[in-house]
N, C-alpha and C positions, 0 to 999 in steps of 0.2 A: 889324443884321446887314450888315456891310460886302460890297460885292460886289467884285470882280476881274475883270480881263480875262481871257481865255481864251487860253493860250499854243499856238501851231499845232504840232501834232505831225502827221506822215503827211503826206497830201496836202492842197493848199490849201483853206482854208474857204472856202464860199459868202460867209459873213457876216462881214466883216472887222471889229474891234472889238467882237466880240460881249462880252457881260457875264454871267457864269456867276453864276445865281441857282439855288436847289433848284427843281424842278418834279417833280411827282408825277404820272405819266398812270396811269390804269388802263385797259386794253384787252381787248377780249375776244380768244380764241386766233386768230379769223379777222383781227382787227386787226393784230395782230402778225404772223402770216403776209404781209399786204399791206406792211406797213412793211418788213419783211423784203426781201419780193420787189421792192418798187421802189427801196430803197436799192441792191441789186445791179443792178438794171436801170440805174439811173442813176449808179452809181460814187460815191455820196456816203455821208455818213457819217448816223446816225440822226437825230442833232442838226440837220443839214442840211437833211434829208427834214420835219421838223417845221417848221423855219423856213419852208421853202418853201410848206407848207400854210399857216403863219400868213399869210405875206406875201399868198397869192393870196385866203384866204377870210375870214381875221379880221373885216373889215368889212362883210360881207355876210351870214355865217353867221347862220342863225336855226334855233332848237331847236322853234319852234312849229310851221312848216309844212314839214317836211324833204322829203315825197314829193308836194307840191301842186304841179300842173301841170309834174310832172319831165319829162316827154317834149317837153313846149312849150319849157321852160328849155334842156332840152340841146339842140334844134333849134336854138333862137336863139343859144346860145353857139358853135353850129358854124359859124351864119354869121357870126360875132364881133360878136355884139351880146349882151345880157344882159336877163335878167327876174328883177328882185330884188322881195323883199317889204320894206317899210319899214313900221314900226308906229310910229317914234317921232315924236312932234308930228303924228299922223295921226287921222282919225277911227276910230271902233271898225273893228276889224277891220284897219285898217291901208291900206296902197296898195302894189299892184304897180305895177313900173315897168318898161316896156320901151323898151329903148334899141337902136337899130341905126343906125350910121352918125351922121349929124347930127340923127338924129329921135329924140324922145322922148315916149312916151304912158303919162302917170300913169292908173292904173284905181283909183278907191276902192272899199270893198267897200259893195253894199247892206245887208248883215247878214253877221254873222260867217260865215265860209266860204262867201260868195256873190260872185262878181266875173262877172255875166252875160256881159262881152265874153270873157274867157278860159273861163269854162265853155262857150260854145258852140263852142269849138274842140275839143272832144271829145263823144263820141256818148254819148247816154243810155243806162245801163243797161236792159236788158227789164224791160217792166212798170212802168217811170216815165214819165210822160207830161209833167209840169212839173218844171224843176229848181228846188231849194231850195237846195243847196249843193254844193258842187264834189263829194262824196260820192255823188251820184245820177249819175256818169258812170264810162264805163269808161275805160280808159287808150288808147282807139281813137282817134286823131286825125280830125275831122270837118273835111273841106276847106272846106265854105262858111262854117264858122267861122273858119278861118284867113284866108280871103279878106277877110270883114269886120275882122277884127284888122289885117290889114296895110294895107287900105283906110283905117281911122282913123289908123293910124302914118303913112302917106304924107301925109295931109291936116293933119298937125301941122304948124306953125313948125319950120324948122331950130334945133337947140338950141345952135348955135354951139361944140359940142365934137366931137371926132372920135376 
């Protein structure tokens, strides 16, 4: 199937030299509402909103653990860093990589769903004495775990990127 460049109609497109290829998206009603709301908020087309989402998240998105360490990931992002899970070419369970400024801290799993350094950043659920997976923790941040995580990050060599 041949592709063709799209012609601009209406407001200028965010993505110049777009190539039109058929794409089918099946969204929930809540997703449709969010797309519409954010299109209107940003004053851009549906295609440009989806393009922005792809630009920002395509290389880091994972369907395996969408909620794992979410509060910590959001907090690190608010500080200008990232906490990303990478599974490709990594040992069982993959590796979480914390990057902040010029510092980078990789954290490999001990077993599936067990990353002790990250797990320590959350309080244990009532009745659980020893953590076995991230499912043993609440969504409440444990300050002493955060202190240890950032101490480990601070002790790493600069990665040379910013």
